PLY file of the C-alpha trace (Angstrom):
ply
format ascii 1.0
element vertex 408
property float x
property float y
property float z
element edge 407
property int vertex1
property int vertex2
end_header
-160.80 -50.78 -136.88
-164.29 -50.13 -135.12
-167.21 -49.31 -137.44
-165.46 -51.05 -140.52
-167.00 -53.95 -142.35
-165.41 -57.16 -143.60
-167.19 -59.03 -146.50
-166.08 -62.59 -145.86
-166.19 -65.25 -148.63
-166.02 -68.46 -147.15
-164.79 -71.43 -149.73
-165.48 -74.78 -149.49
-162.53 -76.75 -148.09
-161.81 -78.52 -144.54
-159.92 -75.48 -143.29
-163.40 -73.55 -142.78
-163.50 -75.01 -139.74
-161.25 -72.34 -138.51
-163.63 -69.55 -139.66
-165.94 -69.39 -136.72
-162.59 -68.32 -134.87
-162.06 -65.94 -137.61
-164.94 -64.15 -137.29
-164.92 -64.09 -133.51
-161.32 -62.25 -133.86
-162.77 -59.70 -136.45
-165.87 -58.65 -134.13
-163.83 -58.59 -131.39
-161.89 -55.62 -132.82
-165.33 -54.12 -133.22
-165.88 -54.67 -137.14
-169.02 -56.14 -138.72
-169.04 -59.18 -140.50
-171.23 -60.15 -143.72
-170.71 -63.81 -144.54
-170.88 -65.47 -147.74
-171.11 -69.03 -148.02
-170.41 -70.97 -150.80
-172.29 -73.98 -151.45
-169.29 -76.01 -151.22
-168.25 -74.03 -148.05
-171.63 -74.92 -146.59
-170.38 -78.90 -146.83
-167.96 -78.32 -144.14
-169.70 -75.36 -141.61
-173.30 -74.38 -141.57
-175.20 -71.17 -142.20
-176.57 -71.24 -138.67
-173.16 -71.23 -136.98
-171.96 -68.45 -139.03
-175.25 -66.47 -139.10
-175.08 -66.52 -135.36
-171.41 -65.80 -134.70
-171.34 -62.99 -137.46
-174.58 -61.62 -136.11
-176.27 -61.45 -139.41
-177.49 -63.68 -141.79
-175.30 -65.66 -144.00
-175.89 -64.98 -147.88
-176.00 -68.40 -149.89
-177.21 -67.85 -153.27
-177.23 -65.25 -156.06
-180.89 -65.42 -157.18
-182.58 -64.87 -153.45
-185.15 -62.68 -154.84
-185.54 -60.95 -150.99
-182.21 -59.24 -151.77
-181.45 -59.37 -155.91
-184.92 -57.39 -156.44
-182.55 -54.49 -155.55
-179.31 -55.98 -157.28
-178.00 -57.01 -153.84
-174.75 -58.54 -154.87
-173.57 -55.34 -156.08
-174.69 -53.44 -152.46
-172.65 -56.24 -150.62
-169.75 -55.58 -152.72
-169.45 -52.05 -152.31
-170.69 -51.81 -148.66
-167.62 -53.69 -147.48
-164.37 -51.79 -146.68
-162.14 -55.26 -147.43
-163.25 -58.47 -149.03
-161.69 -61.50 -147.10
-161.81 -65.06 -149.03
-160.91 -67.65 -146.43
-160.67 -70.37 -147.41
-159.34 -69.66 -150.98
-160.03 -72.81 -152.66
-158.12 -73.37 -156.15
-161.51 -73.29 -157.65
-162.12 -69.56 -155.94
-158.85 -68.32 -156.94
-159.29 -69.53 -160.91
-162.59 -68.15 -160.97
-161.03 -64.73 -159.69
-158.29 -64.94 -162.08
-160.32 -65.35 -164.84
-163.23 -63.14 -164.29
-165.71 -65.75 -164.06
-169.00 -65.30 -162.05
-171.28 -68.16 -161.78
-172.60 -68.03 -158.22
-172.98 -65.07 -155.49
-168.93 -65.44 -154.41
-167.72 -65.06 -157.56
-170.03 -62.27 -158.81
-169.25 -60.43 -155.60
-165.73 -60.73 -156.49
-166.09 -59.43 -160.05
-168.39 -56.33 -158.90
-166.14 -55.31 -155.74
-164.09 -51.87 -156.17
-162.55 -52.64 -152.99
-159.13 -54.55 -152.00
-159.63 -58.31 -151.88
-157.61 -60.57 -149.20
-157.00 -64.32 -149.54
-156.14 -67.06 -147.38
-155.63 -69.97 -149.91
-156.14 -73.36 -148.79
-155.75 -76.71 -150.85
-154.10 -79.90 -151.25
-149.96 -79.17 -151.53
-150.08 -80.70 -155.30
-152.71 -78.44 -156.13
-151.13 -75.39 -155.08
-148.03 -76.58 -156.95
-149.95 -77.45 -160.25
-148.84 -74.80 -163.04
-152.56 -73.76 -163.25
-152.85 -72.56 -159.78
-149.33 -71.02 -159.90
-150.50 -69.26 -163.17
-153.97 -68.27 -161.52
-151.70 -66.77 -158.57
-149.38 -64.25 -160.56
-152.50 -62.96 -162.49
-154.04 -62.18 -159.03
-150.83 -60.60 -157.80
-150.75 -58.70 -161.02
-154.06 -57.55 -160.23
-152.98 -56.54 -156.57
-154.59 -58.98 -154.66
-153.08 -59.59 -150.97
-152.57 -62.70 -149.99
-151.76 -64.37 -146.75
-150.40 -68.09 -146.81
-150.73 -70.82 -147.61
-148.60 -72.34 -144.50
-146.64 -75.64 -144.78
-147.39 -78.71 -142.75
-149.74 -82.12 -142.39
-152.66 -81.70 -144.34
-156.27 -83.68 -143.91
-155.53 -85.84 -146.88
-152.23 -86.94 -145.21
-149.85 -85.37 -147.14
-147.44 -82.40 -145.99
-146.24 -79.30 -147.63
-147.52 -75.70 -148.62
-151.23 -75.63 -148.64
-152.69 -75.06 -145.11
-154.75 -72.00 -144.62
-153.20 -69.66 -142.49
-154.18 -69.43 -138.82
-157.12 -67.08 -137.94
-154.53 -64.91 -135.72
-152.53 -64.49 -138.77
-155.47 -63.90 -141.00
-156.52 -61.02 -138.70
-153.10 -59.37 -138.56
-153.52 -59.38 -142.50
-156.99 -57.70 -142.32
-155.19 -55.12 -139.83
-152.60 -54.13 -142.21
-154.82 -54.21 -145.15
-157.19 -51.81 -143.52
-154.43 -49.52 -142.62
-153.49 -48.70 -146.22
-156.03 -45.45 -146.01
-153.68 -44.44 -143.19
-150.47 -44.62 -145.14
-148.85 -41.64 -146.64
-150.27 -41.09 -150.24
-146.96 -41.61 -153.32
-147.03 -37.74 -153.67
-146.35 -37.15 -150.03
-143.44 -38.88 -150.33
-139.97 -37.22 -150.56
-138.61 -37.12 -153.83
-134.97 -38.50 -154.68
-133.26 -40.90 -156.73
-135.67 -43.85 -155.58
-138.89 -42.00 -156.48
-140.88 -44.57 -158.33
-139.04 -47.51 -156.74
-140.44 -49.71 -154.57
-138.23 -51.49 -152.25
-139.04 -54.43 -149.57
-137.42 -54.23 -146.24
-137.62 -56.96 -143.40
-136.57 -56.47 -139.94
-136.26 -57.25 -136.13
-136.78 -60.64 -134.49
-139.05 -63.52 -135.32
-141.04 -65.12 -132.43
-141.30 -68.64 -132.67
-143.82 -69.71 -129.91
-143.26 -72.61 -127.77
-146.42 -72.11 -125.69
-148.72 -68.91 -125.50
-146.10 -67.52 -122.89
-142.43 -68.70 -124.24
-140.94 -68.19 -127.31
-137.71 -68.45 -129.53
-136.08 -65.43 -130.58
-133.10 -63.62 -131.76
-131.79 -60.78 -129.88
-132.31 -57.98 -132.50
-133.87 -54.89 -131.60
-134.88 -53.91 -135.02
-132.83 -50.69 -135.23
-130.72 -51.38 -138.07
-133.99 -52.18 -140.11
-135.93 -49.36 -138.88
-133.42 -47.05 -140.04
-132.68 -48.36 -143.66
-136.52 -48.04 -144.24
-136.46 -44.43 -143.26
-133.43 -43.85 -145.16
-135.18 -45.38 -148.43
-138.00 -43.45 -147.58
-135.81 -40.02 -147.47
-134.36 -41.03 -151.15
-137.98 -41.19 -152.39
-138.77 -45.19 -152.32
-141.87 -46.61 -151.58
-140.96 -48.98 -148.83
-143.02 -52.05 -147.62
-141.43 -52.42 -144.14
-141.94 -56.44 -143.06
-141.23 -56.58 -139.10
-141.25 -58.56 -136.30
-141.69 -57.85 -133.09
-138.96 -55.32 -132.77
-138.37 -53.00 -129.92
-137.59 -50.17 -132.02
-140.87 -48.25 -133.46
-141.33 -48.27 -137.16
-140.65 -45.23 -139.13
-143.44 -42.99 -140.38
-144.17 -42.86 -144.01
-143.56 -46.37 -144.92
-146.18 -49.25 -145.44
-145.64 -51.49 -142.04
-146.49 -55.02 -142.11
-146.50 -56.24 -138.89
-145.81 -60.26 -138.25
-144.85 -62.55 -135.24
-143.30 -65.62 -137.02
-140.84 -66.46 -140.09
-143.77 -68.01 -141.97
-145.47 -64.73 -141.34
-142.84 -62.98 -142.58
-142.30 -65.24 -145.73
-145.69 -64.81 -146.45
-145.73 -61.24 -145.94
-142.53 -60.55 -147.93
-144.47 -62.51 -150.95
-147.67 -60.41 -150.70
-145.41 -57.29 -151.02
-143.78 -58.24 -154.50
-142.68 -57.16 -156.79
-140.13 -54.74 -155.99
-137.37 -53.15 -157.46
-134.95 -54.32 -154.27
-135.36 -56.24 -151.12
-133.33 -55.73 -148.37
-133.70 -58.44 -145.85
-132.37 -57.07 -142.62
-134.56 -59.50 -140.29
-132.66 -61.77 -137.37
-135.30 -64.48 -138.62
-135.28 -67.66 -136.10
-133.92 -70.55 -138.07
-135.90 -73.19 -136.15
-139.66 -73.30 -135.20
-141.43 -75.77 -132.53
-143.57 -78.21 -134.02
-145.27 -79.18 -131.10
-145.86 -76.11 -129.45
-148.62 -75.90 -127.02
-151.65 -74.28 -126.75
-151.61 -73.85 -122.85
-148.62 -72.99 -121.01
-146.05 -75.88 -119.94
-145.86 -76.81 -116.35
-143.29 -78.21 -114.63
-144.21 -81.89 -113.51
-141.89 -82.70 -110.86
-139.31 -85.03 -112.82
-136.90 -82.57 -113.43
-137.30 -83.28 -117.13
-137.70 -80.40 -119.82
-140.57 -80.76 -122.10
-139.45 -82.43 -125.50
-139.75 -79.54 -127.99
-139.85 -81.03 -131.91
-138.06 -78.67 -133.94
-138.57 -77.71 -137.77
-136.38 -75.68 -140.05
-138.10 -72.33 -140.99
-138.24 -70.94 -144.44
-135.13 -69.61 -145.76
-136.57 -66.03 -146.92
-133.40 -64.92 -148.46
-132.73 -67.88 -150.74
-135.88 -67.60 -151.25
-136.23 -64.05 -152.82
-132.83 -65.04 -154.48
-134.31 -67.57 -156.21
-137.34 -66.29 -158.18
-137.43 -65.80 -161.47
-140.28 -63.64 -162.37
-140.40 -61.71 -159.45
-136.95 -61.55 -158.36
-135.90 -57.99 -157.25
-133.17 -56.38 -159.30
-131.09 -55.89 -156.35
-131.46 -58.67 -153.12
-129.43 -57.61 -150.06
-129.16 -59.97 -147.11
-127.05 -59.51 -143.48
-124.78 -61.71 -141.90
-124.57 -61.43 -138.13
-121.39 -63.27 -137.33
-119.36 -63.66 -133.96
-115.92 -64.77 -135.81
-114.23 -65.07 -139.22
-116.93 -62.59 -140.59
-115.44 -61.87 -143.96
-115.13 -65.74 -144.75
-118.67 -66.57 -143.27
-120.33 -63.75 -144.93
-118.86 -64.43 -148.45
-120.10 -67.85 -148.12
-123.34 -67.04 -147.16
-123.73 -64.72 -150.33
-122.62 -67.24 -152.72
-124.84 -70.09 -150.54
-128.21 -67.87 -150.47
-127.54 -66.18 -154.28
-128.25 -62.70 -153.17
-126.35 -59.88 -154.61
-125.15 -58.20 -151.22
-124.26 -58.96 -147.79
-123.87 -56.65 -145.20
-122.07 -58.29 -142.53
-120.77 -57.31 -139.09
-119.16 -58.47 -136.02
-121.97 -59.02 -133.13
-119.49 -60.67 -130.52
-120.82 -59.30 -126.92
-117.66 -57.48 -126.48
-118.72 -55.12 -129.77
-122.09 -54.17 -127.99
-123.58 -53.86 -131.57
-126.75 -56.27 -131.34
-129.36 -54.06 -129.81
-126.89 -50.59 -129.72
-126.99 -47.65 -131.03
-123.69 -48.19 -133.27
-122.76 -50.74 -136.20
-119.50 -51.46 -137.74
-120.33 -53.35 -141.18
-118.67 -54.70 -144.12
-120.48 -54.69 -147.58
-119.70 -57.80 -149.84
-120.59 -57.76 -153.47
-119.44 -60.11 -156.02
-116.54 -57.55 -156.68
-115.14 -57.84 -153.31
-115.64 -56.39 -149.48
-115.85 -53.10 -148.27
-115.50 -52.39 -144.70
-117.19 -49.19 -143.14
-116.04 -47.57 -140.23
-117.98 -47.92 -137.10
-120.87 -45.50 -137.23
-124.46 -44.80 -135.85
-127.11 -47.14 -137.28
-128.75 -44.19 -138.79
-125.56 -43.30 -140.97
-124.95 -47.03 -142.02
-128.60 -47.00 -143.39
-128.00 -43.96 -145.12
-124.69 -45.20 -146.72
-126.29 -48.36 -147.41
-129.74 -46.38 -149.36
-127.21 -44.29 -151.44
-125.39 -47.45 -152.51
-128.92 -48.92 -153.23
-129.95 -45.89 -155.31
-126.83 -46.16 -157.43
-126.88 -49.68 -158.04
-130.59 -49.13 -159.55
-129.87 -46.36 -161.26
0 1
1 2
2 3
3 4
4 5
5 6
6 7
7 8
8 9
9 10
10 11
11 12
12 13
13 14
14 15
15 16
16 17
17 18
18 19
19 20
20 21
21 22
22 23
23 24
24 25
25 26
26 27
27 28
28 29
29 30
30 31
31 32
32 33
33 34
34 35
35 36
36 37
37 38
38 39
39 40
40 41
41 42
42 43
43 44
44 45
45 46
46 47
47 48
48 49
49 50
50 51
51 52
52 53
53 54
54 55
55 56
56 57
57 58
58 59
59 60
60 61
61 62
62 63
63 64
64 65
65 66
66 67
67 68
68 69
69 70
70 71
71 72
72 73
73 74
74 75
75 76
76 77
77 78
78 79
79 80
80 81
81 82
82 83
83 84
84 85
85 86
86 87
87 88
88 89
89 90
90 91
91 92
92 93
93 94
94 95
95 96
96 97
97 98
98 99
99 100
100 101
101 102
102 103
103 104
104 105
105 106
106 107
107 108
108 109
109 110
110 111
111 112
112 113
113 114
114 115
115 116
116 117
117 118
118 119
119 120
120 121
121 122
122 123
123 124
124 125
125 126
126 127
127 128
128 129
129 130
130 131
131 132
132 133
133 134
134 135
135 136
136 137
137 138
138 139
139 140
140 141
141 142
142 143
143 144
144 145
145 146
146 147
147 148
148 149
149 150
150 151
151 152
152 153
153 154
154 155
155 156
156 157
157 158
158 159
159 160
160 161
161 162
162 163
163 164
164 165
165 166
166 167
167 168
168 169
169 170
170 171
171 172
172 173
173 174
174 175
175 176
176 177
177 178
178 179
179 180
180 181
181 182
182 183
183 184
184 185
185 186
186 187
187 188
188 189
189 190
190 191
191 192
192 193
193 194
194 195
195 196
196 197
197 198
198 199
199 200
200 201
201 202
202 203
203 204
204 205
205 206
206 207
207 208
208 209
209 210
210 211
211 212
212 213
213 214
214 215
215 216
216 217
217 218
218 219
219 220
220 221
221 222
222 223
223 224
224 225
225 226
226 227
227 228
228 229
229 230
230 231
231 232
232 233
233 234
234 235
235 236
236 237
237 238
238 239
239 240
240 241
241 242
242 243
243 244
244 245
245 246
246 247
247 248
248 249
249 250
250 251
251 252
252 253
253 254
254 255
255 256
256 257
257 258
258 259
259 260
260 261
261 262
262 263
263 264
264 265
265 266
266 267
267 268
268 269
269 270
270 271
271 272
272 273
273 274
274 275
275 276
276 277
277 278
278 279
279 280
280 281
281 282
282 283
283 284
284 285
285 286
286 287
287 288
288 289
289 290
290 291
291 292
292 293
293 294
294 295
295 296
296 297
297 298
298 299
299 300
300 301
301 302
302 303
303 304
304 305
305 306
306 307
307 308
308 309
309 310
310 311
311 312
312 313
313 314
314 315
315 316
316 317
317 318
318 319
319 320
320 321
321 322
322 323
323 324
324 325
325 326
326 327
327 328
328 329
329 330
330 331
331 332
332 333
333 334
334 335
335 336
336 337
337 338
338 339
339 340
340 341
341 342
342 343
343 344
344 345
345 346
346 347
347 348
348 349
349 350
350 351
351 352
352 353
353 354
354 355
355 356
356 357
357 358
358 359
359 360
360 361
361 362
362 363
363 364
364 365
365 366
366 367
367 368
368 369
369 370
370 371
371 372
372 373
373 374
374 375
375 376
376 377
377 378
378 379
379 380
380 381
381 382
382 383
383 384
384 385
385 386
386 387
387 388
388 389
389 390
390 391
391 392
392 393
393 394
394 395
395 396
396 397
397 398
398 399
399 400
400 401
401 402
402 403
403 404
404 405
405 406
406 407
């Protein structure tokens, strides 16, 4: 990461108050930041603050004779390794989607030949407006990367999706975007029945923070998800591997997208679409702590535990299964059960709307959770198929073969 340059475009929204922290995180990684402060962005933060933290002057206007004498906006757009737009307002997204260029920020975005990562931030009604969703679809089709928006309370007093992703999440997305050049080129992948197909695989647990040292998680090593990603890769697929903090390392030759929380995993899956298939093998925590603390919670001598306010995490499997235009042709869910495996998994497949469910018994006596072997039942609309106990790599190869047959 050292020596990389980020062109940071700061849009006009209250979320701009988070940008100084993002700049600190970027520079802590050894990267340089060239800040672009829009006119509206300057209403929420100052050029002086941004310039001091970035270590170079913030650019504000398109018609600056000191820079435009040498067509400076072209140089700025070409000298960066990645363009980041945060906050990406509805106005900026609309300009990007329509190719408008009436100020420095929009001109840079139209002139760049580098990858662009946006962190949307706006009122929930603006986010849900059909015009914004149309623009979002166009940007995705153009290959624009996205992180967020998160769901929660807003400055306007409303609640819902529209909060800009936290600086740490944006930083994680920057790392992944800059690792693209390190990933295998398409021609180096194995050829096979899935050549030319894109498959998303989620894996591992998610960690939902309670405070800086504690979190809620599921007991998942990520072994089965990693094996599935490798098996799909070996059949020629281009694999986007979205993984929580797993014990088992990610396989080589796949696009690795690392996340911590369920919210981040959902955002990463959305950014990876479209895909022909999605294999949702992650053990996503059902709940997150709304009132997580920025400082370690300490005992107060009363013997009473702290009151944790819980909220339900996004149901990523149901969300992917319910997509319309971008729904994968095949959506595979997983059901880890401790009793009545087939009954619970069948109900889950119907409830979530996915095509297949890979179910297994994870009772402590089986040793499957965190172990090297698995015994699964593949449930489809046509019925249940019980597989014998085998290694997780063998399960992955068999499942990858079934996916290849289904996709034809």
